C-alpha positions as CSV (number, residue, x, y, z in Angstrom):
1,M,14.1,-21.5,-77.6
2,L,14.9,-21.8,-73.9
3,N,16.6,-25.1,-72.9
4,I,16.1,-25.9,-69.2
5,G,17.8,-29.0,-67.8
6,K,19.8,-30.6,-64.8
7,R,22.5,-27.7,-65.4
8,A,21.5,-24.1,-64.6
9,V,21.1,-22.0,-67.6
10,S,21.5,-18.2,-66.7
11,V,20.1,-15.2,-68.5
12,E,20.0,-11.6,-68.1
13,L,16.7,-9.6,-68.7
14,V,16.5,-6.5,-71.3
15,D,14.8,-3.4,-71.4
16,N,11.3,-4.8,-72.6
17,L,10.8,-1.4,-74.7
18,T,14.0,-1.6,-76.7
19,G,15.6,-4.9,-76.3
20,G,18.7,-2.8,-74.9
21,K,20.7,-2.7,-72.0
22,P,18.1,-2.4,-68.7
23,L,18.4,0.3,-66.3
24,Q,18.7,-2.4,-63.4
25,K,20.4,-5.5,-63.9
26,T,18.5,-8.6,-63.8
27,V,20.0,-12.5,-63.9
28,V,18.0,-15.5,-64.1
29,E,18.7,-18.9,-63.6
30,L,16.7,-21.8,-64.7
31,F,17.0,-25.2,-64.2
32,S,14.4,-28.4,-64.0
33,D,14.5,-32.1,-62.7
34,D,12.1,-34.7,-63.3
35,E,9.7,-33.0,-61.2
36,T,9.9,-29.2,-60.8
37,I,11.1,-26.2,-62.9
38,K,13.2,-24.0,-60.8
39,V,13.5,-20.4,-61.5
40,T,15.8,-17.6,-59.6
41,F,15.6,-13.9,-60.2
42,E,18.8,-11.8,-59.1
43,C,17.5,-8.3,-59.4
44,S,19.4,-5.2,-58.6
45,E,17.5,-2.7,-56.7
46,N,17.9,0.7,-55.5
47,Y,14.3,1.5,-54.4
48,Y,11.7,-1.0,-53.5
49,S,8.0,-0.7,-54.2
50,S,6.3,-3.8,-53.2
51,V,2.6,-3.9,-53.0
52,G,0.1,-6.7,-51.5
53,R,0.5,-8.9,-48.4
54,D,-2.0,-11.9,-49.4
55,Y,-2.2,-14.2,-52.2
56,N,-3.3,-12.6,-55.4
57,D,-3.4,-9.2,-54.1
58,T,-2.7,-6.5,-56.8
59,L,1.2,-7.3,-56.9
60,W,1.4,-5.8,-60.0
61,M,1.1,-2.3,-58.7
62,G,4.6,-2.6,-57.4
63,D,8.0,-4.3,-58.2
64,I,7.6,-8.1,-59.1
65,V,9.3,-10.8,-61.2
66,E,7.1,-12.9,-63.6
67,I,6.9,-15.9,-65.6
68,M,3.9,-16.7,-68.2
69,I,3.7,-20.1,-69.7
70,T,1.4,-21.2,-72.3
71,L,-1.4,-24.0,-71.7
72,G,-1.9,-25.5,-75.0
73,S,-2.1,-22.2,-77.4
74,L,-0.8,-18.9,-77.5
75,N,-4.2,-17.6,-75.8
76,R,-3.9,-19.2,-72.8
77,Y,-1.2,-19.1,-70.5
78,L,-0.4,-19.3,-66.4
79,E,0.9,-16.0,-65.3
80,I,2.7,-16.2,-62.0
81,E,4.2,-13.2,-59.9
82,V,6.2,-12.6,-56.7
83,N,7.0,-9.3,-55.3
84,P,10.1,-8.5,-53.2
85,D,8.1,-9.3,-49.9
86,G,7.6,-13.1,-51.0
87,V,4.0,-12.5,-51.8
88,L,2.6,-14.9,-54.7
89,Y,0.2,-14.5,-57.3
90,A,-1.1,-16.6,-60.1
91,V,-4.0,-16.5,-62.4
92,L,-5.0,-18.0,-65.9
93,I,-4.9,-15.7,-68.9
94,D,-7.1,-15.9,-72.0
95,N,-5.6,-13.5,-74.3
96,I,-8.4,-12.8,-76.8
97,D,-6.6,-10.9,-79.2
98,L,-3.1,-12.3,-78.8
99,R,-2.4,-8.4,-78.3
100,G,-3.2,-7.8,-74.7
101,N,-6.9,-7.9,-74.4
102,I,-6.9,-10.2,-71.8
103,L,-9.6,-12.3,-69.4
104,I,-7.9,-13.3,-66.2
105,K,-9.3,-16.0,-63.8
106,K,-7.8,-16.1,-60.6
107,I,-6.5,-19.5,-59.2
108,D,-7.8,-20.5,-55.6
109,K,-4.1,-22.2,-54.7
110,A,-0.8,-21.2,-55.7
111,P,0.5,-23.9,-58.4
112,F,4.1,-22.6,-57.4
113,S,6.2,-21.9,-54.3
114,A,8.5,-19.2,-53.9
115,N,10.7,-17.5,-51.1
116,T,12.9,-14.0,-51.5
117,L,15.6,-12.4,-49.6
118,K,16.0,-8.4,-49.8
119,T,19.0,-6.5,-49.1
120,D,19.7,-2.7,-49.5
121,T,20.7,-3.4,-53.2
122,V,19.5,-6.6,-54.4
123,W,16.6,-8.7,-53.8
124,T,16.1,-12.6,-54.9
125,A,13.3,-14.6,-55.6
126,H,13.7,-18.5,-55.6
127,I,10.7,-20.0,-57.6
128,A,9.8,-23.7,-57.9
129,I,6.8,-25.0,-60.3
130,P,6.1,-28.7,-59.8
131,L,5.5,-29.9,-62.9
132,K,2.4,-32.0,-61.9
133,S,1.1,-28.3,-61.2
134,L,1.5,-27.3,-64.7
135,K,-0.3,-30.7,-66.0
136,A,-3.3,-30.2,-63.7
137,L,-3.8,-27.0,-65.8
138,D,-3.5,-28.9,-69.2
139,W,0.2,-28.0,-69.7
140,N,2.2,-30.1,-72.0
141,L,5.7,-29.7,-73.1
142,R,5.4,-30.2,-76.6
143,D,3.5,-27.1,-77.3
144,S,4.8,-25.1,-74.3
145,K,6.0,-21.2,-74.5
146,I,7.6,-19.3,-71.7
147,N,8.5,-15.7,-71.1
148,I,10.3,-14.0,-68.1
149,Y,10.1,-10.6,-67.0
150,R,10.4,-8.2,-64.2
151,Q,8.5,-5.1,-63.3
152,D,10.2,-2.0,-61.5
153,F,9.0,1.0,-60.3
154,R,11.2,3.9,-59.9
155,P,10.9,6.6,-57.1
156,N,9.4,9.1,-59.3
157,G,6.6,6.5,-60.1
158,E,7.9,5.6,-63.7
159,L,7.4,1.5,-64.4
160,V,10.3,0.1,-66.2
161,L,9.8,-3.3,-67.7
162,Y,12.5,-5.9,-68.4
163,A,12.0,-9.4,-70.5
164,Y,13.9,-12.2,-71.5
165,S,12.2,-12.0,-75.2
166,P,10.9,-8.4,-75.1
167,T,7.6,-7.1,-76.5
168,F,8.7,-3.8,-77.5
169,C,5.6,-2.3,-76.0
170,E,4.5,-1.0,-72.5
171,K,3.0,-4.4,-71.8
172,F,4.0,-8.1,-71.4
173,H,0.9,-9.8,-72.7
174,I,2.0,-10.3,-76.2
175,P,2.5,-14.1,-76.6
176,S,4.3,-13.6,-79.9
177,S,7.0,-12.8,-77.8
178,F,7.1,-15.9,-75.8
179,V,9.9,-18.4,-76.6
180,S,9.7,-22.3,-76.8
181,L,10.4,-24.1,-73.9
182,N,12.4,-27.5,-73.7
183,L,13.2,-29.4,-70.7
184,K,16.2,-31.4,-71.1
């Protein structure tokens, strides 16, 4: 269970394939107030691969941070992404078999906001998800599950995946790895 309240909770992402130590460090801080879930990713980085310039471009073809939050069942969830350049992506996912066979429905307007800061060695993404935006998508806290991810491309093109709760495979769309979300 991930308990988020007015005091920030700090977690480190692990290697998604092994659950072990990541190649590059990612620290995630989460907190909430009565209106918003706020998530800050601090990503160590020695090579940037940022793809996309506009909302809902193919950000996943480059470095991203990502949050998935269920919308009433494990089969349906909100996926949000931010790349190092601050470009946003938001879709609704229907995970037909709960093993990654997914249907994607783009959302016309991002149900969250974000800004990023990039240096030579670190990039940071500050994400704010208004609870009213989640509720408009049929979200309810009682049944809510979440997972937090980072996708990191290496200079040789290798993709390295990091997760709060690893899927132990080469994809993130495994809802059985999601953890319960509790807002205090």
